[in-house]
C-alpha positions in Angstrom: 13.3 12.8 -4.4 11.8 10.2 -6.7 8.2 9.2 -6.2 5.6 7.4 -8.3 2.1 8.8 -8.6 -0.8 6.6 -7.5 -3.7 7.2 -9.8 -7.3 6.0 -10.3 -8.2 5.0 -13.8 -11.5 3.9 -15.3 -11.1 0.1 -15.8 -13.6 -0.1 -18.7 -11.9 2.8 -20.7 -9.2 2.1 -23.2 -5.7 2.4 -21.7 -4.5 5.6 -23.3 -2.3 6.8 -20.5 -4.8 9.2 -19.1 -6.0 9.0 -15.5 -9.0 10.2 -13.6 -7.5 11.4 -10.3 -4.1 11.3 -8.6 -4.7 9.8 -5.1 -1.2 9.6 -3.7 2.5 8.9 -4.1 4.7 5.9 -3.6 8.3 6.3 -2.6 9.8 2.8 -3.1 13.4 3.8 -2.6 13.0 5.2 0.9 13.7 3.0 3.8 11.1 2.3 4.9 9.2 2.7 1.7 6.4 5.3 1.9 2.9 5.4 0.5 1.2 8.9 0.7 -2.6 8.9 0.4 -5.6 11.0 1.3 -7.8 9.8 4.2 -10.5 7.3 3.1 -8.3 5.7 0.5 -8.1 1.9 0.2 -4.6 0.5 -0.3 -4.2 -2.9 -2.1 -1.2 -5.2 -1.7 -0.7 -8.2 -4.1 1.6 -11.2 -3.3 3.4 -12.1 -6.5 6.0 -14.3 -4.6 6.1 -18.1 -4.3 5.5 -18.0 -0.6 3.0 -16.3 1.8 3.2 -12.8 3.1 1.1 -10.5 5.2 0.5 -6.8 5.9 0.6 -6.3 9.7 -0.1 -2.8 11.0 2.1 -1.6 13.8 -0.4 1.0 15.1 -1.6 -1.0 18.2 -4.7 -2.4 16.4 -2.9 -5.7 15.6 -4.7 -5.7 12.2 -3.2 -8.2 9.8 -4.1 -9.0 6.2 -2.8 -12.4 5.1 -1.6 -12.7 1.5 -1.3 -16.3 0.2 0.5 -16.9 -3.1 -1.2 -14.8 -5.8 -3.7 -13.2 -3.4 -4.6 -9.6 -2.9 -5.6 -7.8 0.2 -6.6 -4.3 1.2 -6.9 -1.9 4.1 -8.8 1.4 4.1 -7.1 4.3 6.0 -9.7 6.7 7.3 -7.8 8.8 9.8 -4.9 11.2 9.0 -1.5 10.1 10.5 1.5 7.8 9.9 1.0 4.1 10.1 3.9 1.7 10.0 3.5 -1.8 8.7 5.5 -4.9 8.1 5.3 -8.5 6.8 5.4 -10.2 10.2 6.9 -13.3 8.4 9.8 -11.2 6.9 9.9 -7.9 8.9 13.5 -7.1 8.2 13.1 -7.1 4.4 9.4 -6.1 4.1 8.2 -3.0 5.9 7.0 0.5 5.2 4.7 3.3 6.2 1.5 4.8 5.0 1.2 8.6 5.5 -2.5 9.5 5.5 -3.3 13.2 4.8 
C-alpha cells in the first residue's frame, strides 16, 4: 500500500528535508482517498481549481467548509473515529474519509 506521510515542519527554518513530527498519512490512490491523523489534528484543504468546492462532513453534523477559488479551509478532528466527507458540488468525483486515531 502506498501512502504519503503528513508532517509538521518549522516554517521559519530552511527547507532541508527534515521534519519535526509525523502527524499522519494520506492514501490518495484509495477510493475513497484516506487521511489518517491523530485526534486533535487540524486538516487543511486548498482549492487550486478554477471553480468553487467545499468540504462537507457526512457525520450528521452537516458541517461544511466552503472553498472559493484559491481559498483554504480547515477542520479540527478531536474525536477518534472515521469521518466521511465530500464536495457537495461534485460528490461523485471528490470524496474521502478521515480516520482519526
